[in-house]
MIGUKOL-884502 format. One record per atom (N, C-alpha, C, CB): z, y, x; residue in one letter. Coordinates in steps of 0.05 Angstrom, whole numbers, plus 5000, padded with zeros to 4 digits. Glycine has a CB too. Example, Ala and Ser with C-alpha at 12.3 -4.5 7.8 and 13.67 -1.06 7.14 Angstrom:
2
515648865264A;515649105246A;515649345264A;518149115226A;514249555257S;514349795273S;515750015258S;511449885282S;
//
This chain:
369
534512739496M;537112679484M;537912399494M;537012679453M;540512379503D;541512129513D;541711929490D;544212169526D;541111679496A;541211469476A;544111439465A;540311199487A;546011479482E;548811439474E;550011689462E;550511349497E;548611919465G;549712169454G;551812289473G;551012129427G;552412539469L;554412679486L;557112649474L;553612979488L;559112669491S;561912669481S;562412939467S;563912619504S;564512949451A;565113189437A;565613419457A;567613149419A;567113359478D;567713569498D;565213669512D;569613459519D;563413479519E;560913559533E;559213729514E;559413309542E;559013649489L;557313789470L;558414069465L;557113629444L;561014089461L;562214339456L;561914529479L;565214309449L;562114429503C;561714589527C;558814699528C;562314429553C;556914519521F;554114599521F;553614819500F;552314359515F;554714779476L;554314969454L;555615239461L;555614859428L;557915239473K;559115499480K;557415639501K;561915449492K;556215489519A;554515619539A;552015739526A;553615409560A;550915609506K;548615719492K;549415969476K;547315509473K;551715959465R;552616189449R;553016439467R;555316129435R;553816389492K;554216619510K;551516749518K;555616519535K;549316599513E;546716719519E;545816919498E;544616489521E;547116909474D;546517099453D;547617379460D;547716999426D;546417589449F;547417859452F;550017889436F;545318069443F;551818059446S;554318119433S;553818349413S;556518189453S;555018329389Y;554818539370Y;555918809381Y;556318469344Y;557618789401S;558819029413S;556719219424S;560718959435S;554319109431Y;552219269442Y;549719279424Y;551519169470Y;549819149401I;547519139383I;547519379364I;547418869368I;545619559367L;545419789350L;543019779332L;545420049366L;541719549330S;539219529316S;539319339292S;537119429335S;541519199288S;541618999267S;542719099241S;543218759277S;541618989219M;542719049193M;544718829184M;540519079172M;545218639202C;547318439198C;549618529216C;546418149204C;551918409212T;554318489227T;556218249229T;555718719213T;558318289244S;560418079246S;561618039219S;562618159267S;561817789210P;562917739184P;565917809182P;562617449176P;566717889158H;569517949153H;571217699157H;569818069124H;573617719167P;575317479170P;575617309145P;578017559181P;575817439122M;576117289097M;573517139090M;576817479074M;571217259098A;568717119094A;568616859110A;566317299101A;569516869134V;569516639152V;571316419140V;570416709180V;573716499131Q;575516299120Q;574416169095Q;578216429114Q;573216339077A;572116229053A;569716049058A;571316469034A;568016139077H;565715979084H;566515699094H;564016119106H;568515689111N;569415429121N;570615259099N;571515479143N;572015389080L;573215239058L;571215109039L;575015429042L;568815239036F;566815149018F;564315039032F;565915378999F;564714949057M;562514869074M;560714659061M;563514769100M;561814469047E;560314239037E;559214279008E;562013989038E;559714508997T;558814548969T;555814608967T;560514778956T;554714528944N;551814558940N;551314658911N;550314288944N;550514908909L;550015028883L;547314938871L;550115328884L;545814778886G;543414668875G;544014458854G;541714538897G;546514358854D;547414168834D;550214258825D;547613868846D;550214478810P;552714618804P;554714468788P;552014868789P;553814268772G;555714108757G;557613958774G;554213918739G;556913908799L;558713768817L;560713958830L;557113628839L;560214218828F;561914408842F;562514638822F;560514518867F;563814588800P;564314788780P;565915028790P;565714668756P;567714978809G;569315198820G;567615388836G;571515098838G;565815278852T;563915448867T;562015598849T;562315278888T;561115458828A;559315588809A;560715818795A;558315388788A;563315788790D;564816008777D;565016248796D;567615918770D;565216198822L;565216428841L;562616568841L;565916318870L;560416428839E;557816558837E;557616728812E;555516348836E;558616628790D;558616788765D;560317038768D;559516618741D;562717008780R;564417238784R;563117448802R;567117148797R;561617358822L;560217538840L;558017698825L;559017388864L;556617548808I;554517678792I;555717888773I;552917468776I;557917808760R;559317998742R;560218248757R;561717858728R;561218208781W;562118438797W;559818638802W;563318348824W;557518528808F;555218708813F;554118818788F;553018548828F;554318668766A;553418778740A;555019038733A;553718568718A;557619018737D;559219258732D;558619478753D;562219178733D;558319408778L;557819608799L;555219748793L;557719478826L;553219608782Y;550619718778Y;550219818749Y;548519518784Y;552419858735H;552519998709H;550919848687H;551320268712H;551019588687E;549919428665E;551419168662E;546819378670E;553819178648P;555518948647P;554218698636P;557819008629P;552118728620S;550718488609S;548518378627S;549518558582S;548118498651A;546018408669A;546618128679A;545718598693A;544417978686G;544717718697G;543917718726G;543017518681G;543917478738G;543217458766G;543617188777G;544617668782G;543017158803C;543416918817C;543616978847C;541216708811C;544816798862T;545016838890T;542516718904T;547616708902T;541716828926T;539416728941T;540116728971T;536916918936T;538216668987S;538616669016S;538316939029S;536716469030S;537517139013G;537217409023G;535017559009G;536717399053G;534417799019G;532417969006G;529717849004G;532318229021G;528817699024T;526117589023T;525917398999T;525517439049T;527817208996E;527717028973E;527917168947E;529916818976E;529717368946S;530017528921S;527417658913S;532217738924S;526017778932N;523517918927N;521317718918N;522618078951N;521317488930I;519417278922I;519917198893I;519617038941I;522417158886Q;523017078859Q;522217288838Q;526017028857Q;522517538845V;521717748827V;518717738822V;522418028838V;517117708843L;514217698840L;513417448826L;512817718867L;514917228829R;514216978814R;514417028784R;516216758823R;516617148775F;516717178746F;515017408736F;519617218737F;514617618752C;512817838744C;510017738740C;512918068764C;509117568758K;506417458756K;506017288731K;505717298781K;508117128725K;507916958701K;508017118676K;510116748701K;509717328675I;509917488651I;507317648646I;512317678654I;506117758668K;503717918665K;501317738657K;503118068690K;501217498670N;499217298664N;496317408664N;499817178637N;495517518686V;492717608690V;491517468713V;492617918693V;488917458715K;487517308736K;487917428764K;484617288730K;487917698765K;488117828791K;490418028791K;485517968799K;492917938792P;495218118791P;495518278816P;497717958786P;496718518814N;497318678837N;500018798834N;495218898841N;501218888857I;503719028857I;503319288872I;506018848869I;505119478867I;505119738881I;507619748898I;505019978861I;507219778924V;509519808943V;509220058959V;509819548961V;511420178968P;511220398986P;510520299014P;513920558987P;509420479030A;508720399058A;511220329074A;507220629072A;513520399064S;516120339077S;517220069068S;518120559071S;515819929051A;516919679040A;517419469061A;515119569018A;519219289056H;519919069074H;517518879075H;522518929065H;517218749099F;514918569102F;515118319085F;514818479131F;517318269071S;517518039054S;515518059030S;520418019042S;514718299022F;512818319001F;510018229009F;512718608991F;509418269034E;506918169045E;506917859045E;506318279073E;509117749053K;509417459051K;509017349023K;512217369062K;510517479004A;510417388976A;507617408965A;512417558960A;506317628970C;503617668959C;501617458970C;502517948965C;501917398996G;500317189008G;500716918996G;500717179038G;503216858989M;503916598978M;502816568950M;506916558978M;502716788935M;502116778906M;499416898899M;504216908890M;497816968919D;495217088914D;495417338896D;493316878901D;497117518905I;497517768891I;496517988909I;500517818883I;495018178898E;494118408914E;496418608918E;491718548900E;496918688943M;499018878949M;497719148954M;500618788974M;498319338936R;497219608939R;499419788950R;496219718911R;498719918972I;500720068987I;500520368981I;500420019017I;502720478970A;502820768965A;503920908990A;504620828940A;502721128998P;503621279021P;506421399017P;501721499029P;507721469039I;510321599038I;510021889047I;512421449055I;512022049039D;511822339045D;513222399072D;513122499022D;513622649078D;514822719103D;517822659105D;514423009109D;519022579082Q;521722489082Q;521922179081Q;523222609058Q;519622049085F;519421759087F;520121629060F;521321659108F;519521769038R;519821659011R;517121628998R;521621838994R;516921438980I;514321388967I;513321638952I;514621158946I;510721678954R;509421908940R;509021818911R;506721998954R;510421928893I;510421848865I;507621868853I;512422008849I;506222088858D;503622128846D;501621918856D;502522408853D;501821848881S;500021648893S;500621368881S;500221638923S;503221308877A;503921058865A;502721028837A;506921018865A;502921248822G;501921238795G;498921198794G;502621498781G;497521308813E;494621288814E;493621008821E;493421478834E;495420848833L;494620568841L;495020368818L;496320488864L;496320448797I;496920258775I;494420218758I;499220368757I;493919968750D;491819908730D;492819688712D;489219818744D;491019578696K;491819378676K;492919118688K;489519318657K;492319068713N;493218828726N;495818858743N;491018728744N;496919098742T;499419138757T;501719008744T;499919448761T;503118838758C;505318688746C;508018778756C;505018388752C;508118948777C;510719038787C;510419288805C;512118808803C;512319468803I;512519698821I;515119658836I;512519968805I;515019698862I;517419668879I;518319938890I;516919478902I;520819998887G;522120218900G;524220118919G;523320418879G;524820268940V;526720178960V;529120358961V;525420158988V;531520238961A;533920388963A;535220328990A;535920328939A;534720499009G;535620449036G;533520309053G;538220289036G;531420449060T;529220319074T;530120219102T;526920519078T;528819999109T;529619859134T;529320039159T;527919609138T;527220199159E;526620349183E;528020619184E;523720389186E;528020769161Y;529021039162Y;531521089144Y;526921229154Y;532420889130G;534820919114G;534521109090G;536921019131G;532121119079M;531521299057M;531421149030M;528921459062M;531821299009T;531721188982T;529521318966T;534421218967T;527721158956D;525521268939D;526621388914D;523521048932D;525121558901S;526021678876S;525721478854S;524321948869S;527721318850I;527621108830I;527321218801I;530120928832I;528721438794P;528321548767P;525421618762P;530121788763P;524021738782A;521221808778A;519521568776A;520321988802A;520021358792L;518521108790L;519020978763L;519320918812L;521521018753G;522220908727G;520521028704G;525120948721G;520021288706K;518421418685K;515621298685K;518321718690K;514521258709I;511821138711I;511820858700I;510721148740I;513820698708A;513920428700A;514220408669A;516320288713A;515820588658G;516220588629G;513620658614G;518420778621G;512220858624Q;509720948612Q;507620728613Q;508721198625Q;507520578635E;505420378639E;506320098630E;504620368668E;508820068623G;509719798615G;509819598638G;508019698593G;510619688661V;510619528685V;513519478695V;508919648708V;514119248704H;516719178715H;517319348739H;517018878721H;519719468741L;520619618764L;522819458779L;521619908756L;522219388803H;524119248820H;525119438842H;522918988832H;527719438847V;528919598868V;529919408891V;531219768857V;528719448914D;529519298937D;531819448950D;527219248958D;534319368943A;536719498954A;538219308972A;538519598931A;536719138986A;537918939004A;540019069022A;535818799021A;539419309032F;541419449049F;543019649033F;539919579072F;541619829020G;543020049006G;544719968982G;541020248997G;544319728972G;545819648948G;548719618953G;544719388938G;549519588978Y;552419578985Y;553419848996Y;552819359006Y;551620048998V;552320299009V;552420528989V;550420369032V;550120558974L;549820778956L;551920798934L;547120768943L;552920568923P;555020588902P;557620708912P;555520318890P;558020728938F;560520818949F;560321088963F;561620608968F;558121228958I;557621488970I;557521698948I;555021498987I;558921918952E;558822138932E;556022258931E;560922358939E;555122308906N;552522438902N;550222288914N;552622718912N;550322028915A;548221858926A;545821858907A;549221578933A;543421808917P;541121778900P;541521558879P;538521728916P;540621598855A;540821398834A;538821168839A;540321518806A;539620918835F;537820698841F;538220458823F;538120618869F;540420448807D;541120198794D;540420198764D;544120158797D;541820018749F;541119978720F;541820218703F;542519738710F;543120418714S;543620668699S;540920808693S;545520858714S;538920738708I;536120828703I;534920618684I;534420858729I;534320688659P;533520488639P;531220308646P;532820628613P;529320408662E;526920258668E;527320048691E;524720438675E;529520068705V;529919878727V;530319598716V;532419958745V;528619408724G;528819138713G;530218938731G;526019038708G;530218988757S;531518808776S;532318948801S;529718568782S;534318838815I;535318958840I;536018728859I;537819138835I;535118748884S;536018558904S;537918688923S;533518438920S;540018538931V;542018638949V;543018408967V;544418768933V;543818468992D;544618259010D;547518289019D;542718269035D;549218099011P;551918099021P;552118059051P;553517889008P;550217929064H;550417879093H;549618129109H;548617649101H;549118349096K;548718599110K;551418759108K;546318769099K;551418979093M;553819139092M;556118999077M;553219399078M;555518779064G;557618629050G;559218459069G;556418459029G;558518449094M;560018299115M;560418009108M;562618439120M;558617889093S;558817609087S;557517439109S;557517539060S;557817179107T;556517009126T;553516979119T;557916729127T;551916899139I;549016869136I;548416589127I;547516949162I;546516539108P;545016739093P;546316789066P;542116639089P;545917039056S;547117109031S;545617339018S;550017189034S;544417288994G;543017488979G;543717468950G;540017468984G;543117678935I;543517678906I;541217808892I;546217818898I;540217688871L;538117808855L;539317868827L;535617628852L;539518118820M;540518208794M;538218278776M;542518448797M;538418198751V;536318258731V;537618378706V;534618008724V;536318568695R;537318688670R;537418488648R;535718938662R;535218328645D;535018128624D;534817858637D;532618188605D;536917698634E;536917428647E;534817248636E;539617308643E;533617308613Q;531517138602Q;529017128619Q;530817248574Q;528717318637V;526317308655V;526317048672V;526117548672V;528716948677F;528816698694F;527616458680F;531716648701F;527416478653C;526216248638C;523316198647C;526316308608C;522016408658N;519316368667N;519116208693N;518116648672N;521416148705L;521416008731L;522615728728L;523016168751L;523415648704L;524815398700L;523015158707L;525815368672L;524214958721V;522914698726V;524914488719V;522014678756V;523914248712E;525614028705E;527013908729E;524013808690E;529613858727T;531113728749T;532713498737T;533113938763T;531313288728P;532513078711P;534812918724P;530412888703P;534912898750Y;536912728762Y;539412888772Y;535712578786Y;539513138766L;541813308773L;543613348749L;540813578784L;545913468754T;547813518733T;546813728713T;550413608744T;545113908722T;543714088704T;540714008703T;544014388712T;539514008680K;536913888677K;534614078681K;536713768649K;535214338685Q;533214528692Q;534314728713Q;532214688666Q;532514828729A;533315028749A;531115228754A;534114888776A;531915478761Y;529915678766Y;530015788794Y;530315908746Y;531815688811S;532015778838S;529615698855S;534615678851S;529015848876L;526815778893L;527515538911L;526116018911L;529915528921T;530715298938T;532115098920T;532615398960T;532114848930G;533514638916G;536514638923G;532314358922G;537114558947T;539814578957T;540514868963T;540114398983T;542714948952R;543615228956R;546515228965R;543315398929R;547015338989P;549715329000P;551715488983P;549715429028P;553915368977G;556015518962G;557815668981G;557615328946G;557715599007A;559615719026A;559216019029A;559215589054A;556716109031S;556216389034S;556716549008S;553316439043S;556516408985V;557216528960V;560316578959V;556416348936V;561816378967A;564716408968A;565516628988A;566016138976A;564016639010A;564616849030A;564117129019A;562816799055A;561817159005A;561217428993A;563317508973A;558417418981A;564117308956Y;566117368936Y;568817438949Y;566517128917Y;569517298970A;572117338984A;572317618995A;572517139006A;570117729006V;570117999018V;570618198995V;567518059032V;569118168974M;569418358952M;572218348939M;567318308931M;573218108935A;575818078923A;578018188941A;576317778917A;577718158967N;579718248986N;579618548989N;579318109012N;577218668991M;577018948997M;577119128972M;574419009011M;575919028950G;575719188926G;574019428930G;578519268917G;573619588909R;571919828912R;573120028931R;571519948884R;575820048931T;577120248948T;576520178978T;580120258943T;576819918985G;576319839012G;573419879020G;577119559016G;571519809002M;568719849008M;568020139011M;567019728985M;569220308995K;568620598998K;569620699025K;570020758975K;571920609034A;572920689060A;571120579082A;575820589064A;570220339080L;568420219100L;565820369102L;567919929094L;564620419079V;562020559079V;562420849089V;560920569050V;564620969081G;565121239091G;565321259121G;567721349079G;566621049133G;566721039162G;564021009175G;568620819171G;562420839164C;559720789174C;558021039172C;558320559160C;558221189150M;556721429146M;557721649166M;556921529118M;560321659171E;561321859190E;560321799218E;564421859189E;560221539225N;559121469251N;556221529254N;559621169257N;554821509231T;551921579231T;551621879236T;550621499204T;553122039223R;553022329227R;553722399256R;554922469207R;555722259267R;556522309294R;554422239314R;559122159301R;553022019310I;550921939329I;548522129327I;550021649325I;548022229303I;545822429300I;546622689314I;545322489270I;549122779310E;550123019323E;550022989353E;552923089313E;550922759363G;551022719392G;548222709405G;552422469398G;546322579392M;543622559403M;542322829402M;541922349387M;542722979381E;541423249380E;542723439400E;541723359352E;545223389408A;546423549428A;545023509455A;549423489431A;543823269459F;542323219483F;539423319481F;542322919489F;538723419458G;536023519454G;534123309442G;534823609479G;535223079432V;533622869419V;533722919389V;534722579427V;531422989378Q;531323069350Q;531322829331Q;528923239345Q;532922849309K;532822649288K;530222669273K;535222679269K;529322449261K;526822449246K;527322539217K;525522169246K;529722469207V;530322529179V;533322499176V;528722359159V;534522639156M;537422589150M;537522359130M;538822849138M;538622129137P;538421889121P;540221889097P;538921649137P;539521719077D;541221679054D;543421479059D;539521599030D;542921299078V;544821089085V;545221089115V;543820799075V;546620899126N;547520909154N;545420799173N;550020749156N;543120919173V;540920869192V;540021129204V;538420719177V;540121149230A;539421399243A;536821359259A;541721509261A;534921549257T;532421529272T;531921789287T;530021459253T;530621749310F;530121979328F;527321949341F;532321989350F;526422169352E;524022159367E;524221939389E;523322439380E;522021839398H;522021609417H;523321689444H;519221509421H;525521549450V;526721569477V;527721299484V;529021779477V;528021249510S;529120999520S;532121019521S;527920919547S;533520789519V;536420779522V;537220589544V;537720689495V;539520639557P;540320469579P;541220199571P;542420609595P;541020009590S;542219739586S;545219769588S;541119539608S;546719599573P;545919369557P;545519419527P;547919149560P;545219669520W;545019739491W;542419639479W;545120049487W;542519519455V;540219399442V;539619579418V;540819109433V;537219709418V;536319869396V;533619759387V;536020169404V;532419889367S;529719809359S;528120069353S;529919629333S;525520019348Y;523720249343Y;522120189318Y;521820289368Y;521520399303T;520020369279T;517020329285T;520320619261T;515520279264R;512620249268R;511320489280R;511220179242R;512520719275K;511520969286K;512521029315K;512221209268K;514220849324G;515320869351G;517921039353G;513320999368G;519121099331D;521621249331D;524021079337D;522021399304D;525921179352L;528321039359L;530020999333L;530021189380L;531020759330R;532520689305R;535220569312R;530820489288R;537320679300I;540020579305I;541320539277I;541720769323I;542620299273V;543920239248V;546920239254V;542919969236V;548420399240C;551320419245C;552820229226C;552320709241C;552719969233M;554019769217M;557019769222M;552919489225M;558619619207P;561519619211P;562419549240P;562719419193P;560819389254H;561519329282H;561019559301H;560119079291H;559419759292V;558819989308V;561120199303V;556020109302V;563320159316T;565720319311T;565420599325T;568220179322T;567320769319K;567421029331K;567421009362K;569821189321K;569020829372D;569120789401D;566420699413D;571320589409D;565020529398I;562420439408I;560420669407I;561420199390I;560520829386V;558721059384V;559121239408V;559121209358V;561621299414E;562221479437E;561421359463E;565221549437E;561821099466A;560920959491A;557920969494A;561920669491A;556520929472F;553520949474F;552621229481F;552320869447F;553821429468L;553021709474L;553621779503L;554421899455L;555821679513S;556521739541S;554521609560S;559321629547S;553821359555D;551921219572D;549121349569D;551720919565D;548421419545F;545821539541F;545621809556F;545221579511F;547721969553G;547822229566G;547522219596G;550222379559G;548722009608E;548621979637E;545821899646E;550621779646E;544321759629S;541721649637S;539321819628S;541421369627S;539821989608Y;537522119595Y;536522359612Y;538322229567Y;533822349616V;532522569630V;530622699610V;531122479655V;531222939600P;529523069580P;526623109591P;530723339572P;524723099572D;521923159579D;521623459579D;520023019559D;521323579603I;521123869605I;518623979592I;521223949634I;516523809591D;514023899579D;514523969550D;511823679582D;
//
C-alpha cells in the first residue's frame, strides 16, 4: 500500500477491475443468493451507518426490525411470535442451539439433524460441545421420521427439520417431527433459510411453520429469495422468552442487556429486507415465487427431454439431476452425492433458462452405455 494512498479515481478504477473478475449472476445457476431488489439497494444505502447493536441510537431502524418481525409472525401463522434479525441462517441456527443447550442444562447435550442438514449445525455443535446425531434420509431426500425418533434420549435438546434443503429442495415432514418433539418434550427448530420465503406462497405446499403447534423456532434468510442485501437473516421464535437465556449485560449502551450473537448489527440490510416486503407485498411475492417455480419445472422438463433424469421433484425452486457436465460459462454445483444442482433464483429468468438449455443441448453427448 502506498504511503500517500491512492486517489479516488485510481482506487475506483482498481475496484471496478476487481469487480469484473467476479462471475455475473446472468450465468450463475448454483447460488441461493441473487441480485438484490432495487428497493433493497436504495434502502440499504439510506441506512448504511445504522447499528442495531445500540438500538436506542437508531429508534427508526429498530422500528423497521420490529415491523419485519411482525410481518413474518403473521406470515407464519403466529401473530404473537417474537424474533430478531441476524446475519443469516448460520447465525440463526447457532442462536437456537445456544438457548436450547441452556434450557436443557445437561452435561452432554445432543441434537438430531437430518443427513440433509446445512453444515452450520456442524459448526454450532463444534463451538458448543454438542453431539450431533445424524438421522438418515429416505429416497425422497427427507428425514426418516422413525430413525430420528430412535436417536432421541434424555440429553436431546433440539430436533431440526429442514424446509427447502440446500441440495435437493425438499421439505422434511415437520408435522411428523412435531409429534415426536411433543411426545419427548424437545424443542423443534425448522431451518427454512431458503424455503421460508417460498413455501408460504405456493399452493398446497408442505406445512412447516407455527401452524404446527410443536414448532418452536424458524430461521429464514431475506438475502436469499427475499432479494435483500447481504447479509440478512431472521430467527423467529414462538415464545420470545427463550431469548432471556442468552442475555448479557451491555452497561455502556443505550440498552443495558442484549441477546444477539454479534455486537454491532447492521441496520442497512434490515431496512433492505423490510423495503422489499413493503414494496412487493404478498401478491408480489406470490408472483415472484410462481415464476421461479415455473422456471424450475421448465428446466426439469428440458433436461429430461435430453435424457438427463431428475433426482426428485422438489418442493421449492431447486432442481437436481444425475451427474452431467455443463458447458462454459454456466456455473452450476453438485451435491455430496455428485448430482447436478441448479437453483432457479429470481435472476434465473425464462430467457436464461432457455439459453442454458440451448447451450446444454448443443454440447451434451449422451452416455450410450
